[in-house]
CHARMM internal coordinates of N, CA and C (Angstrom, degrees):
IC EDIT
DIST 1 N 1 CA 1.3986
DIST 1 CA 1 C 1.5936
ANGL 1 N 1 CA 1 C 107.66
DIST 1 C 2 N 1.4049
ANGL 1 CA 1 C 2 N 116.57
DIHE 1 N 1 CA 1 C 2 N 135.36
DIST 2 N 2 CA 1.4161
ANGL 1 C 2 N 2 CA 121.31
DIHE 1 CA 1 C 2 N 2 CA 173.54
DIST 2 CA 2 C 1.5709
ANGL 2 N 2 CA 2 C 110.90
DIHE 1 C 2 N 2 CA 2 C -58.54
DIST 2 C 3 N 1.2870
ANGL 2 CA 2 C 3 N 118.19
DIHE 2 N 2 CA 2 C 3 N 149.51
DIST 3 N 3 CA 1.4836
ANGL 2 C 3 N 3 CA 122.09
DIHE 2 CA 2 C 3 N 3 CA -176.31
DIST 3 CA 3 C 1.5869
ANGL 3 N 3 CA 3 C 108.26
DIHE 2 C 3 N 3 CA 3 C -87.85
DIST 3 C 4 N 1.3228
ANGL 3 CA 3 C 4 N 114.98
DIHE 3 N 3 CA 3 C 4 N 123.79
DIST 4 N 4 CA 1.4533
ANGL 3 C 4 N 4 CA 119.94
DIHE 3 CA 3 C 4 N 4 CA 176.74
DIST 4 CA 4 C 1.5604
ANGL 4 N 4 CA 4 C 103.44
DIHE 3 C 4 N 4 CA 4 C -129.30
DIST 4 C 5 N 1.3230
ANGL 4 CA 4 C 5 N 114.99
DIHE 4 N 4 CA 4 C 5 N 96.01
DIST 5 N 5 CA 1.4803
ANGL 4 C 5 N 5 CA 118.12
DIHE 4 CA 4 C 5 N 5 CA -173.35
DIST 5 CA 5 C 1.5103
ANGL 5 N 5 CA 5 C 116.60
DIHE 4 C 5 N 5 CA 5 C -68.78
DIST 5 C 6 N 1.3210
ANGL 5 CA 5 C 6 N 114.19
DIHE 5 N 5 CA 5 C 6 N -22.31
DIST 6 N 6 CA 1.4730
ANGL 5 C 6 N 6 CA 120.11
DIHE 5 CA 5 C 6 N 6 CA 179.82
DIST 6 CA 6 C 1.5344
ANGL 6 N 6 CA 6 C 113.57
DIHE 5 C 6 N 6 CA 6 C -93.15
DIST 6 C 7 N 1.2701
ANGL 6 CA 6 C 7 N 116.97
DIHE 6 N 6 CA 6 C 7 N -6.77
DIST 7 N 7 CA 1.5278
ANGL 6 C 7 N 7 CA 121.63
DIHE 6 CA 6 C 7 N 7 CA 179.49
DIST 7 CA 7 C 1.5816
ANGL 7 N 7 CA 7 C 108.02
DIHE 6 C 7 N 7 CA 7 C -104.37
DIST 7 C 8 N 1.3025
ANGL 7 CA 7 C 8 N 111.78
DIHE 7 N 7 CA 7 C 8 N 124.74
DIST 8 N 8 CA 1.5129
ANGL 7 C 8 N 8 CA 121.78
DIHE 7 CA 7 C 8 N 8 CA 179.95
DIST 8 CA 8 C 1.4826
ANGL 8 N 8 CA 8 C 110.21
DIHE 7 C 8 N 8 CA 8 C -116.79
DIST 8 C 9 N 1.3284
ANGL 8 CA 8 C 9 N 114.83
DIHE 8 N 8 CA 8 C 9 N 149.74
DIST 9 N 9 CA 1.5212
ANGL 8 C 9 N 9 CA 122.11
DIHE 8 CA 8 C 9 N 9 CA 171.92
DIST 9 CA 9 C 1.5438
ANGL 9 N 9 CA 9 C 105.59
DIHE 8 C 9 N 9 CA 9 C -135.12
DIST 9 C 10 N 1.2884
ANGL 9 CA 9 C 10 N 106.47
DIHE 9 N 9 CA 9 C 10 N 117.07
DIST 10 N 10 CA 1.5182
ANGL 9 C 10 N 10 CA 116.95
DIHE 9 CA 9 C 10 N 10 CA -178.55
DIST 10 CA 10 C 1.4651
ANGL 10 N 10 CA 10 C 109.92
DIHE 9 C 10 N 10 CA 10 C -136.90
DIST 10 C 11 N 1.2727
ANGL 10 CA 10 C 11 N 119.30
DIHE 10 N 10 CA 10 C 11 N 121.37
DIST 11 N 11 CA 1.4720
ANGL 10 C 11 N 11 CA 124.40
DIHE 10 CA 10 C 11 N 11 CA -173.05
DIST 11 CA 11 C 1.5925
ANGL 11 N 11 CA 11 C 109.12
DIHE 10 C 11 N 11 CA 11 C -57.41
DIST 11 C 12 N 1.4006
ANGL 11 CA 11 C 12 N 116.83
DIHE 11 N 11 CA 11 C 12 N -25.94
DIST 12 N 12 CA 1.4638
ANGL 11 C 12 N 12 CA 120.41
DIHE 11 CA 11 C 12 N 12 CA -178.43
DIST 12 CA 12 C 1.4737
ANGL 12 N 12 CA 12 C 114.15
DIHE 11 C 12 N 12 CA 12 C -89.61
DIST 12 C 13 N 1.3986
ANGL 12 CA 12 C 13 N 116.85
DIHE 12 N 12 CA 12 C 13 N 3.27
DIST 13 N 13 CA 1.4388
ANGL 12 C 13 N 13 CA 119.32
DIHE 12 CA 12 C 13 N 13 CA -179.98
DIST 13 CA 13 C 1.5490
ANGL 13 N 13 CA 13 C 108.53
DIHE 12 C 13 N 13 CA 13 C -125.72
DIST 13 C 14 N 1.2756
ANGL 13 CA 13 C 14 N 118.43
DIHE 13 N 13 CA 13 C 14 N 115.12
DIST 14 N 14 CA 1.4556
ANGL 13 C 14 N 14 CA 121.63
DIHE 13 CA 13 C 14 N 14 CA 176.30
DIST 14 CA 14 C 1.4809
ANGL 14 N 14 CA 14 C 113.00
DIHE 13 C 14 N 14 CA 14 C 61.19
DIST 14 C 15 N 1.3665
ANGL 14 CA 14 C 15 N 115.99
DIHE 14 N 14 CA 14 C 15 N 35.26
DIST 15 N 15 CA 1.5155
ANGL 14 C 15 N 15 CA 123.36
DIHE 14 CA 14 C 15 N 15 CA -179.46
DIST 15 CA 15 C 1.5491
ANGL 15 N 15 CA 15 C 111.06
DIHE 14 C 15 N 15 CA 15 C 55.79
DIST 15 C 16 N 1.3114
ANGL 15 CA 15 C 16 N 118.82
DIHE 15 N 15 CA 15 C 16 N 28.83
DIST 16 N 16 CA 1.4008
ANGL 15 C 16 N 16 CA 118.14
DIHE 15 CA 15 C 16 N 16 CA 169.43
DIST 16 CA 16 C 1.6778
ANGL 16 N 16 CA 16 C 110.65
DIHE 15 C 16 N 16 CA 16 C 92.73
DIST 16 C 17 N 1.2230
ANGL 16 CA 16 C 17 N 115.17
DIHE 16 N 16 CA 16 C 17 N 5.27
DIST 17 N 17 CA 1.4580
ANGL 16 C 17 N 17 CA 120.89
DIHE 16 CA 16 C 17 N 17 CA -178.28
DIST 17 CA 17 C 1.5677
ANGL 17 N 17 CA 17 C 107.51
DIHE 16 C 17 N 17 CA 17 C -72.53
DIST 17 C 18 N 1.3225
ANGL 17 CA 17 C 18 N 113.82
DIHE 17 N 17 CA 17 C 18 N 150.68
DIST 18 N 18 CA 1.4608
ANGL 17 C 18 N 18 CA 116.58
DIHE 17 CA 17 C 18 N 18 CA -179.42
DIST 18 CA 18 C 1.5857
ANGL 18 N 18 CA 18 C 106.54
DIHE 17 C 18 N 18 CA 18 C -66.17
DIST 18 C 19 N 1.2831
ANGL 18 CA 18 C 19 N 111.97
DIHE 18 N 18 CA 18 C 19 N 127.03
DIST 19 N 19 CA 1.5211
ANGL 18 C 19 N 19 CA 116.22
DIHE 18 CA 18 C 19 N 19 CA 178.96
DIST 19 CA 19 C 1.5149
ANGL 19 N 19 CA 19 C 110.59
DIHE 18 C 19 N 19 CA 19 C -122.64
DIST 19 C 20 N 1.3174
ANGL 19 CA 19 C 20 N 114.81
DIHE 19 N 19 CA 19 C 20 N 176.12
DIST 20 N 20 CA 1.5033
ANGL 19 C 20 N 20 CA 121.48
DIHE 19 CA 19 C 20 N 20 CA 179.20
DIST 20 CA 20 C 1.4569
ANGL 20 N 20 CA 20 C 103.73
DIHE 19 C 20 N 20 CA 20 C -102.09
DIST 20 C 21 N 1.3853
ANGL 20 CA 20 C 21 N 114.52
DIHE 20 N 20 CA 20 C 21 N 121.30
DIST 21 N 21 CA 1.4616
ANGL 20 C 21 N 21 CA 126.84
DIHE 20 CA 20 C 21 N 21 CA 171.30
DIST 21 CA 21 C 1.5175
ANGL 21 N 21 CA 21 C 111.65
DIHE 20 C 21 N 21 CA 21 C 48.62
DIST 21 C 22 N 1.3059
ANGL 21 CA 21 C 22 N 121.10
DIHE 21 N 21 CA 21 C 22 N 35.17
DIST 22 N 22 CA 1.4360
ANGL 21 C 22 N 22 CA 121.10
DIHE 21 CA 21 C 22 N 22 CA 175.19
DIST 22 CA 22 C 1.5362
ANGL 22 N 22 CA 22 C 113.80
DIHE 21 C 22 N 22 CA 22 C 77.71
DIST 22 C 23 N 1.3465
ANGL 22 CA 22 C 23 N 115.48
DIHE 22 N 22 CA 22 C 23 N 3.07
DIST 23 N 23 CA 1.4434
ANGL 22 C 23 N 23 CA 121.17
DIHE 22 CA 22 C 23 N 23 CA 179.23
DIST 23 CA 23 C 1.5409
ANGL 23 N 23 CA 23 C 106.84
DIHE 22 C 23 N 23 CA 23 C -82.99
DIST 23 C 24 N 1.3197
ANGL 23 CA 23 C 24 N 115.33
DIHE 23 N 23 CA 23 C 24 N 164.33
DIST 24 N 24 CA 1.4125
ANGL 23 C 24 N 24 CA 122.50
DIHE 23 CA 23 C 24 N 24 CA 178.19
DIST 24 CA 24 C 1.5859
ANGL 24 N 24 CA 24 C 113.07
DIHE 23 C 24 N 24 CA 24 C -82.16
DIST 24 C 25 N 1.2901
ANGL 24 CA 24 C 25 N 115.38
DIHE 24 N 24 CA 24 C 25 N 42.78
DIST 25 N 25 CA 1.4282
ANGL 24 C 25 N 25 CA 122.32
DIHE 24 CA 24 C 25 N 25 CA 177.75
DIST 25 CA 25 C 1.5197
ANGL 25 N 25 CA 25 C 106.56
DIHE 24 C 25 N 25 CA 25 C -124.66
DIST 25 C 26 N 1.3649
ANGL 25 CA 25 C 26 N 115.76
DIHE 25 N 25 CA 25 C 26 N 110.15
DIST 26 N 26 CA 1.4504
ANGL 25 C 26 N 26 CA 118.94
DIHE 25 CA 25 C 26 N 26 CA -177.93
DIST 26 CA 26 C 1.4912
ANGL 26 N 26 CA 26 C 113.58
DIHE 25 C 26 N 26 CA 26 C -77.43
DIST 26 C 27 N 1.2645
ANGL 26 CA 26 C 27 N 120.48
DIHE 26 N 26 CA 26 C 27 N 147.40
DIST 27 N 27 CA 1.4140
ANGL 26 C 27 N 27 CA 126.85
DIHE 26 CA 26 C 27 N 27 CA 176.45
DIST 27 CA 27 C 1.5624
ANGL 27 N 27 CA 27 C 108.72
DIHE 26 C 27 N 27 CA 27 C -52.43
DIST 27 C 28 N 1.3201
ANGL 27 CA 27 C 28 N 115.11
DIHE 27 N 27 CA 27 C 28 N -43.40
DIST 28 N 28 CA 1.4424
ANGL 27 C 28 N 28 CA 120.57
DIHE 27 CA 27 C 28 N 28 CA -177.82
DIST 28 CA 28 C 1.5313
ANGL 28 N 28 CA 28 C 110.60
DIHE 27 C 28 N 28 CA 28 C -63.74
DIST 28 C 29 N 1.2611
ANGL 28 CA 28 C 29 N 120.52
DIHE 28 N 28 CA 28 C 29 N -28.57
DIST 29 N 29 CA 1.4474
ANGL 28 C 29 N 29 CA 123.16
DIHE 28 CA 28 C 29 N 29 CA -179.84
DIST 29 CA 29 C 1.5749
ANGL 29 N 29 CA 29 C 108.08
DIHE 28 C 29 N 29 CA 29 C -72.11
DIST 29 C 30 N 1.3177
ANGL 29 CA 29 C 30 N 119.18
DIHE 29 N 29 CA 29 C 30 N -43.50
DIST 30 N 30 CA 1.3970
ANGL 29 C 30 N 30 CA 123.27
DIHE 29 CA 29 C 30 N 30 CA 178.59
DIST 30 CA 30 C 1.5301
ANGL 30 N 30 CA 30 C 110.24
DIHE 29 C 30 N 30 CA 30 C -64.99
DIST 30 C 31 N 1.3280
ANGL 30 CA 30 C 31 N 115.51
DIHE 30 N 30 CA 30 C 31 N -52.52
DIST 31 N 31 CA 1.4888
ANGL 30 C 31 N 31 CA 119.11
DIHE 30 CA 30 C 31 N 31 CA 175.95
DIST 31 CA 31 C 1.4896
ANGL 31 N 31 CA 31 C 113.28
DIHE 30 C 31 N 31 CA 31 C -55.53
DIST 31 C 32 N 1.3525
ANGL 31 CA 31 C 32 N 119.85
DIHE 31 N 31 CA 31 C 32 N -43.73
DIST 32 N 32 CA 1.4674
ANGL 31 C 32 N 32 CA 125.62
DIHE 31 CA 31 C 32 N 32 CA -179.37
DIST 32 CA 32 C 1.4980
ANGL 32 N 32 CA 32 C 107.91
DIHE 31 C 32 N 32 CA 32 C -61.58
DIST 32 C 33 N 1.2665
ANGL 32 CA 32 C 33 N 117.80
DIHE 32 N 32 CA 32 C 33 N -43.63
DIST 33 N 33 CA 1.5989
ANGL 32 C 33 N 33 CA 121.90
DIHE 32 CA 32 C 33 N 33 CA 177.66
DIST 33 CA 33 C 1.5462
ANGL 33 N 33 CA 33 C 110.54
DIHE 32 C 33 N 33 CA 33 C -57.92
DIST 33 C 34 N 1.2608
ANGL 33 CA 33 C 34 N 114.79
DIHE 33 N 33 CA 33 C 34 N -42.48
DIST 34 N 34 CA 1.4952
ANGL 33 C 34 N 34 CA 116.86
DIHE 33 CA 33 C 34 N 34 CA -174.90
DIST 34 CA 34 C 1.5190
ANGL 34 N 34 CA 34 C 106.91
DIHE 33 C 34 N 34 CA 34 C -81.33
DIST 34 C 35 N 1.2739
ANGL 34 CA 34 C 35 N 122.87
DIHE 34 N 34 CA 34 C 35 N -32.44
DIST 35 N 35 CA 1.4150
ANGL 34 C 35 N 35 CA 124.24
DIHE 34 CA 34 C 35 N 35 CA 172.49
DIST 35 CA 35 C 1.5820
ANGL 35 N 35 CA 35 C 114.45
DIHE 34 C 35 N 35 CA 35 C -63.49
DIST 35 C 36 N 1.3397
ANGL 35 CA 35 C 36 N 113.30
DIHE 35 N 35 CA 35 C 36 N -29.64
DIST 36 N 36 CA 1.5053
ANGL 35 C 36 N 36 CA 121.97
DIHE 35 CA 35 C 36 N 36 CA 178.03
DIST 36 CA 36 C 1.4659
ANGL 36 N 36 CA 36 C 110.59
DIHE 35 C 36 N 36 CA 36 C -77.72
DIST 36 C 37 N 1.3075
ANGL 36 CA 36 C 37 N 121.29
DIHE 36 N 36 CA 36 C 37 N -9.30
DIST 37 N 37 CA 1.4686
ANGL 36 C 37 N 37 CA 122.93
DIHE 36 CA 36 C 37 N 37 CA 177.80
DIST 37 CA 37 C 1.6020
ANGL 37 N 37 CA 37 C 112.46
DIHE 36 C 37 N 37 CA 37 C 108.06
DIST 37 C 38 N 1.2978
ANGL 37 CA 37 C 38 N 116.98
DIHE 37 N 37 CA 37 C 38 N 6.28
DIST 38 N 38 CA 1.4427
ANGL 37 C 38 N 38 CA 118.10
DIHE 37 CA 37 C 38 N 38 CA 179.81
DIST 38 CA 38 C 1.5340
ANGL 38 N 38 CA 38 C 107.16
DIHE 37 C 38 N 38 CA 38 C -76.81
DIST 38 C 39 N 1.2736
ANGL 38 CA 38 C 39 N 120.98
DIHE 38 N 38 CA 38 C 39 N 146.66
DIST 39 N 39 CA 1.4321
ANGL 38 C 39 N 39 CA 126.68
DIHE 38 CA 38 C 39 N 39 CA 178.71
DIST 39 CA 39 C 1.5930
ANGL 39 N 39 CA 39 C 107.68
DIHE 38 C 39 N 39 CA 39 C -84.03
DIST 39 C 40 N 1.3135
ANGL 39 CA 39 C 40 N 110.49
DIHE 39 N 39 CA 39 C 40 N 165.56
DIST 40 N 40 CA 1.5497
ANGL 39 C 40 N 40 CA 112.44
DIHE 39 CA 39 C 40 N 40 CA 176.09
DIST 40 CA 40 C 1.4703
ANGL 40 N 40 CA 40 C 108.28
DIHE 39 C 40 N 40 CA 40 C -67.95
DIST 40 C 41 N 1.2763
ANGL 40 CA 40 C 41 N 124.61
DIHE 40 N 40 CA 40 C 41 N -36.60
DIST 41 N 41 CA 1.3486
ANGL 40 C 41 N 41 CA 125.75
DIHE 40 CA 40 C 41 N 41 CA 174.42
DIST 41 CA 41 C 1.5366
ANGL 41 N 41 CA 41 C 115.00
DIHE 40 C 41 N 41 CA 41 C -57.49
DIST 41 C 42 N 1.2594
ANGL 41 CA 41 C 42 N 113.59
DIHE 41 N 41 CA 41 C 42 N -45.30
DIST 42 N 42 CA 1.4918
ANGL 41 C 42 N 42 CA 119.51
DIHE 41 CA 41 C 42 N 42 CA 176.97
DIST 42 CA 42 C 1.5761
ANGL 42 N 42 CA 42 C 111.17
DIHE 41 C 42 N 42 CA 42 C -60.75
DIST 42 C 43 N 1.3790
ANGL 42 CA 42 C 43 N 115.48
DIHE 42 N 42 CA 42 C 43 N -43.30
DIST 43 N 43 CA 1.4462
ANGL 42 C 43 N 43 CA 118.38
DIHE 42 CA 42 C 43 N 43 CA 173.95
DIST 43 CA 43 C 1.4214
ANGL 43 N 43 CA 43 C 113.14
DIHE 42 C 43 N 43 CA 43 C -58.82
DIST 43 C 44 N 1.2918
ANGL 43 CA 43 C 44 N 114.77
DIHE 43 N 43 CA 43 C 44 N -44.04
DIST 44 N 44 CA 1.5652
ANGL 43 C 44 N 44 CA 119.24
DIHE 43 CA 43 C 44 N 44 CA -179.86
DIST 44 CA 44 C 1.4966
ANGL 44 N 44 CA 44 C 112.71
DIHE 43 C 44 N 44 CA 44 C -65.11
DIST 44 C 45 N 1.4165
ANGL 44 CA 44 C 45 N 115.79
DIHE 44 N 44 CA 44 C 45 N -34.78
DIST 45 N 45 CA 1.4385
ANGL 44 C 45 N 45 CA 114.16
DIHE 44 CA 44 C 45 N 45 CA 178.02
DIST 45 CA 45 C 1.5833
ANGL 45 N 45 CA 45 C 110.25
DIHE 44 C 45 N 45 CA 45 C -71.18
DIST 45 C 46 N 1.2826
ANGL 45 CA 45 C 46 N 115.64
DIHE 45 N 45 CA 45 C 46 N -34.94
DIST 46 N 46 CA 1.5444
ANGL 45 C 46 N 46 CA 123.51
DIHE 45 CA 45 C 46 N 46 CA -176.39
DIST 46 CA 46 C 1.4992
ANGL 46 N 46 CA 46 C 105.00
DIHE 45 C 46 N 46 CA 46 C -68.70
DIST 46 C 47 N 1.2911
ANGL 46 CA 46 C 47 N 121.46
DIHE 46 N 46 CA 46 C 47 N -37.66
DIST 47 N 47 CA 1.5369
ANGL 46 C 47 N 47 CA 129.11
DIHE 46 CA 46 C 47 N 47 CA -176.61
DIST 47 CA 47 C 1.5440
ANGL 47 N 47 CA 47 C 108.94
DIHE 46 C 47 N 47 CA 47 C -124.12
DIST 47 C 48 N 1.3915
ANGL 47 CA 47 C 48 N 116.63
DIHE 47 N 47 CA 47 C 48 N 72.87
DIST 48 N 48 CA 1.5213
ANGL 47 C 48 N 48 CA 114.90
DIHE 47 CA 47 C 48 N 48 CA -174.46
DIST 48 CA 48 C 1.4939
ANGL 48 N 48 CA 48 C 113.77
DIHE 47 C 48 N 48 CA 48 C -63.25
DIST 48 C 49 N 1.1927
ANGL 48 CA 48 C 49 N 123.71
DIHE 48 N 48 CA 48 C 49 N -11.84
DIST 49 N 49 CA 1.4816
ANGL 48 C 49 N 49 CA 122.53
DIHE 48 CA 48 C 49 N 49 CA 172.90
DIST 49 CA 49 C 1.4680
ANGL 49 N 49 CA 49 C 117.71
DIHE 48 C 49 N 49 CA 49 C -83.95
DIST 49 C 50 N 1.2985
ANGL 49 CA 49 C 50 N 116.67
DIHE 49 N 49 CA 49 C 50 N -3.85
DIST 50 N 50 CA 1.4656
ANGL 49 C 50 N 50 CA 121.20
DIHE 49 CA 49 C 50 N 50 CA 172.70
DIST 50 CA 50 C 1.5267
ANGL 50 N 50 CA 50 C 108.54
DIHE 49 C 50 N 50 CA 50 C -83.94
DIST 50 C 51 N 1.4048
ANGL 50 CA 50 C 51 N 112.12
DIHE 50 N 50 CA 50 C 51 N 162.16
DIST 51 N 51 CA 1.4821
ANGL 50 C 51 N 51 CA 123.46
DIHE 50 CA 50 C 51 N 51 CA -178.72
DIST 51 CA 51 C 1.5401
ANGL 51 N 51 CA 51 C 103.64
DIHE 50 C 51 N 51 CA 51 C -121.44
DIST 51 C 52 N 1.3347
ANGL 51 CA 51 C 52 N 116.41
DIHE 51 N 51 CA 51 C 52 N 157.08
DIST 52 N 52 CA 1.3937
ANGL 51 C 52 N 52 CA 122.19
DIHE 51 CA 51 C 52 N 52 CA 177.34
DIST 52 CA 52 C 1.6082
ANGL 52 N 52 CA 52 C 111.10
DIHE 51 C 52 N 52 CA 52 C -57.85
DIST 52 C 53 N 1.2482
ANGL 52 CA 52 C 53 N 116.19
DIHE 52 N 52 CA 52 C 53 N -37.03
DIST 53 N 53 CA 1.4332
ANGL 52 C 53 N 53 CA 122.86
DIHE 52 CA 52 C 53 N 53 CA 177.58
DIST 53 CA 53 C 1.5435
ANGL 53 N 53 CA 53 C 113.25
DIHE 52 C 53 N 53 CA 53 C -62.56
DIST 53 C 54 N 1.3186
ANGL 53 CA 53 C 54 N 117.02
DIHE 53 N 53 CA 53 C 54 N -30.15
DIST 54 N 54 CA 1.4870
ANGL 53 C 54 N 54 CA 125.37
DIHE 53 CA 53 C 54 N 54 CA 173.38
DIST 54 CA 54 C 1.4998
ANGL 54 N 54 CA 54 C 110.46
DIHE 53 C 54 N 54 CA 54 C -61.81
DIST 54 C 55 N 1.3892
ANGL 54 CA 54 C 55 N 117.02
DIHE 54 N 54 CA 54 C 55 N -44.92
DIST 55 N 55 CA 1.4901
ANGL 54 C 55 N 55 CA 122.91
DIHE 54 CA 54 C 55 N 55 CA 179.67
DIST 55 CA 55 C 1.5319
ANGL 55 N 55 CA 55 C 107.81
DIHE 54 C 55 N 55 CA 55 C -68.24
DIST 55 C 56 N 1.3601
ANGL 55 CA 55 C 56 N 118.88
DIHE 55 N 55 CA 55 C 56 N -42.62
DIST 56 N 56 CA 1.3890
ANGL 55 C 56 N 56 CA 121.69
DIHE 55 CA 55 C 56 N 56 CA 179.75
DIST 56 CA 56 C 1.5537
ANGL 56 N 56 CA 56 C 114.89
DIHE 55 C 56 N 56 CA 56 C -59.02
DIST 56 C 57 N 1.3994
ANGL 56 CA 56 C 57 N 109.21
DIHE 56 N 56 CA 56 C 57 N -43.96
DIST 57 N 57 CA 1.4590
ANGL 56 C 57 N 57 CA 114.25
DIHE 56 CA 56 C 57 N 57 CA 179.43
DIST 57 CA 57 C 1.4935
ANGL 57 N 57 CA 57 C 116.14
DIHE 56 C 57 N 57 CA 57 C -74.14
DIST 57 C 58 N 1.4005
ANGL 57 CA 57 C 58 N 115.08
DIHE 57 N 57 CA 57 C 58 N -27.12
DIST 58 N 58 CA 1.4672
ANGL 57 C 58 N 58 CA 121.80
DIHE 57 CA 57 C 58 N 58 CA 172.28
DIST 58 CA 58 C 1.4964
ANGL 58 N 58 CA 58 C 109.99
DIHE 57 C 58 N 58 CA 58 C -57.84
DIST 58 C 59 N 1.3799
ANGL 58 CA 58 C 59 N 113.08
DIHE 58 N 58 CA 58 C 59 N -50.06
DIST 59 N 59 CA 1.4843
ANGL 58 C 59 N 59 CA 116.68
DIHE 58 CA 58 C 59 N 59 CA -177.32
DIST 59 CA 59 C 1.5152
ANGL 59 N 59 CA 59 C 109.16
DIHE 58 C 59 N 59 CA 59 C -66.51
DIST 59 C 60 N 1.3362
ANGL 59 CA 59 C 60 N 119.93
DIHE 59 N 59 CA 59 C 60 N -39.67
DIST 60 N 60 CA 1.4831
ANGL 59 C 60 N 60 CA 121.73
DIHE 59 CA 59 C 60 N 60 CA 178.17
DIST 60 CA 60 C 1.4349
ANGL 60 N 60 CA 60 C 109.80
DIHE 59 C 60 N 60 CA 60 C -61.12
DIST 60 C 61 N 1.3245
ANGL 60 CA 60 C 61 N 119.26
DIHE 60 N 60 CA 60 C 61 N -46.06
DIST 61 N 61 CA 1.5097
ANGL 60 C 61 N 61 CA 121.60
DIHE 60 CA 60 C 61 N 61 CA 179.88
DIST 61 CA 61 C 1.5039
ANGL 61 N 61 CA 61 C 109.28
DIHE 60 C 61 N 61 CA 61 C -61.87
DIST 61 C 62 N 1.3826
ANGL 61 CA 61 C 62 N 120.56
DIHE 61 N 61 CA 61 C 62 N -47.38
DIST 62 N 62 CA 1.4596
ANGL 61 C 62 N 62 CA 119.35
DIHE 61 CA 61 C 62 N 62 CA 179.54
DIST 62 CA 62 C 1.5146
ANGL 62 N 62 CA 62 C 111.43
DIHE 61 C 62 N 62 CA 62 C -55.35
DIST 62 C 63 N 1.4073
ANGL 62 CA 62 C 63 N 115.89
DIHE 62 N 62 CA 62 C 63 N -46.58
DIST 63 N 63 CA 1.4135
ANGL 62 C 63 N 63 CA 115.83
DIHE 62 CA 62 C 63 N 63 CA 179.26
DIST 63 CA 63 C 1.4856
ANGL 63 N 63 CA 63 C 116.48
DIHE 62 C 63 N 63 CA 63 C -62.83
DIST 63 C 64 N 1.2803
ANGL 63 CA 63 C 64 N 115.61
DIHE 63 N 63 CA 63 C 64 N -35.26
DIST 64 N 64 CA 1.4350
ANGL 63 C 64 N 64 CA 120.99
DIHE 63 CA 63 C 64 N 64 CA -179.52
DIST 64 CA 64 C 1.6136
ANGL 64 N 64 CA 64 C 106.55
DIHE 63 C 64 N 64 CA 64 C -67.65
DIST 64 C 65 N 1.2890
ANGL 64 CA 64 C 65 N 120.73
DIHE 64 N 64 CA 64 C 65 N -43.80
DIST 65 N 65 CA 1.3964
ANGL 64 C 65 N 65 CA 121.35
DIHE 64 CA 64 C 65 N 65 CA 178.07
DIST 65 CA 65 C 1.4845
ANGL 65 N 65 CA 65 C 114.26
DIHE 64 C 65 N 65 CA 65 C -62.43
DIST 65 C 66 N 1.3113
ANGL 65 CA 65 C 66 N 115.31
DIHE 65 N 65 CA 65 C 66 N -36.55
DIST 66 N 66 CA 1.5410
ANGL 65 C 66 N 66 CA 119.43
DIHE 65 CA 65 C 66 N 66 CA 174.59
DIST 66 CA 66 C 1.4770
ANGL 66 N 66 CA 66 C 110.56
DIHE 65 C 66 N 66 CA 66 C -64.85
DIST 66 C 67 N 1.2614
ANGL 66 CA 66 C 67 N 122.08
DIHE 66 N 66 CA 66 C 67 N -34.66
DIST 67 N 67 CA 1.4455
ANGL 66 C 67 N 67 CA 126.62
DIHE 66 CA 66 C 67 N 67 CA 176.91
DIST 67 CA 67 C 1.5236
ANGL 67 N 67 CA 67 C 113.65
DIHE 66 C 67 N 67 CA 67 C -68.97
DIST 67 C 68 N 1.3578
ANGL 67 CA 67 C 68 N 114.08
DIHE 67 N 67 CA 67 C 68 N -34.02
DIST 68 N 68 CA 1.4031
ANGL 67 C 68 N 68 CA 119.19
DIHE 67 CA 67 C 68 N 68 CA -175.84
DIST 68 CA 68 C 1.5477
ANGL 68 N 68 CA 68 C 110.03
DIHE 67 C 68 N 68 CA 68 C -66.01
DIST 68 C 69 N 1.3273
ANGL 68 CA 68 C 69 N 116.60
DIHE 68 N 68 CA 68 C 69 N 124.88
DIST 69 N 69 CA 1.4834
ANGL 68 C 69 N 69 CA 120.80
DIHE 68 CA 68 C 69 N 69 CA -178.26
DIST 69 CA 69 C 1.4617
ANGL 69 N 69 CA 69 C 112.34
DIHE 68 C 69 N 69 CA 69 C -101.23
DIST 69 C 70 N 1.3546
ANGL 69 CA 69 C 70 N 115.43
DIHE 69 N 69 CA 69 C 70 N 149.19
DIST 70 N 70 CA 1.4603
ANGL 69 C 70 N 70 CA 120.15
DIHE 69 CA 69 C 70 N 70 CA 175.05
DIST 70 CA 70 C 1.5262
ANGL 70 N 70 CA 70 C 108.30
DIHE 69 C 70 N 70 CA 70 C -107.07
DIST 70 C 71 N 1.3818
ANGL 70 CA 70 C 71 N 112.13
DIHE 70 N 70 CA 70 C 71 N 133.46
DIST 71 N 71 CA 1.4551
ANGL 70 C 71 N 71 CA 118.00
DIHE 70 CA 70 C 71 N 71 CA 177.23
DIST 71 CA 71 C 1.5307
ANGL 71 N 71 CA 71 C 108.72
DIHE 70 C 71 N 71 CA 71 C -109.20
DIST 71 C 72 N 1.3102
ANGL 71 CA 71 C 72 N 118.22
DIHE 71 N 71 CA 71 C 72 N 118.40
DIST 72 N 72 CA 1.4847
ANGL 71 C 72 N 72 CA 117.20
DIHE 71 CA 71 C 72 N 72 CA -174.81
DIST 72 CA 72 C 1.5264
ANGL 72 N 72 CA 72 C 106.26
DIHE 71 C 72 N 72 CA 72 C -68.05
DIST 72 C 73 N 1.3206
ANGL 72 CA 72 C 73 N 110.82
DIHE 72 N 72 CA 72 C 73 N 145.26
DIST 73 N 73 CA 1.4954
ANGL 72 C 73 N 73 CA 119.31
DIHE 72 CA 72 C 73 N 73 CA 179.19
DIST 73 CA 73 C 1.5434
ANGL 73 N 73 CA 73 C 106.00
DIHE 72 C 73 N 73 CA 73 C -89.74
DIST 73 C 74 N 1.3265
ANGL 73 CA 73 C 74 N 116.28
DIHE 73 N 73 CA 73 C 74 N 148.55
DIST 74 N 74 CA 1.5432
ANGL 73 C 74 N 74 CA 117.98
DIHE 73 CA 73 C 74 N 74 CA 172.91
DIST 74 CA 74 C 1.5378
ANGL 74 N 74 CA 74 C 107.11
DIHE 73 C 74 N 74 CA 74 C -63.17
DIST 74 C 75 N 1.2679
ANGL 74 CA 74 C 75 N 108.14
DIHE 74 N 74 CA 74 C 75 N 143.68
DIST 75 N 75 CA 1.5830
ANGL 74 C 75 N 75 CA 115.98
DIHE 74 CA 74 C 75 N 75 CA 177.86
DIST 75 CA 75 C 1.5001
ANGL 75 N 75 CA 75 C 112.75
DIHE 74 C 75 N 75 CA 75 C -91.89
DIST 75 C 76 N 1.2437
ANGL 75 CA 75 C 76 N 119.91
DIHE 75 N 75 CA 75 C 76 N -8.51
DIST 76 N 76 CA 1.4956
ANGL 75 C 76 N 76 CA 116.98
DIHE 75 CA 75 C 76 N 76 CA 179.67
DIST 76 CA 76 C 1.5882
ANGL 76 N 76 CA 76 C 109.06
DIHE 75 C 76 N 76 CA 76 C -112.41
END
COOR INIT
IC SEED 1 N 1 CA 1 C
IC BUILD
């Protein structure tokens, strides 16, 4: 797995969703806001405890996950 030092996955935080620095802000939330047309500055105003690097790494993590392929295992 590629290293994403700002992305954490903890079953006790947000039901194990990928989050930013252990905070209760899911990567999907940040990516979704950007996809909906919000700017980085708007996201940072909405979540003042986030940093620009958090947004960058959220996008990189989402892109990496999309590139990751699943290979079905034989059932027999």
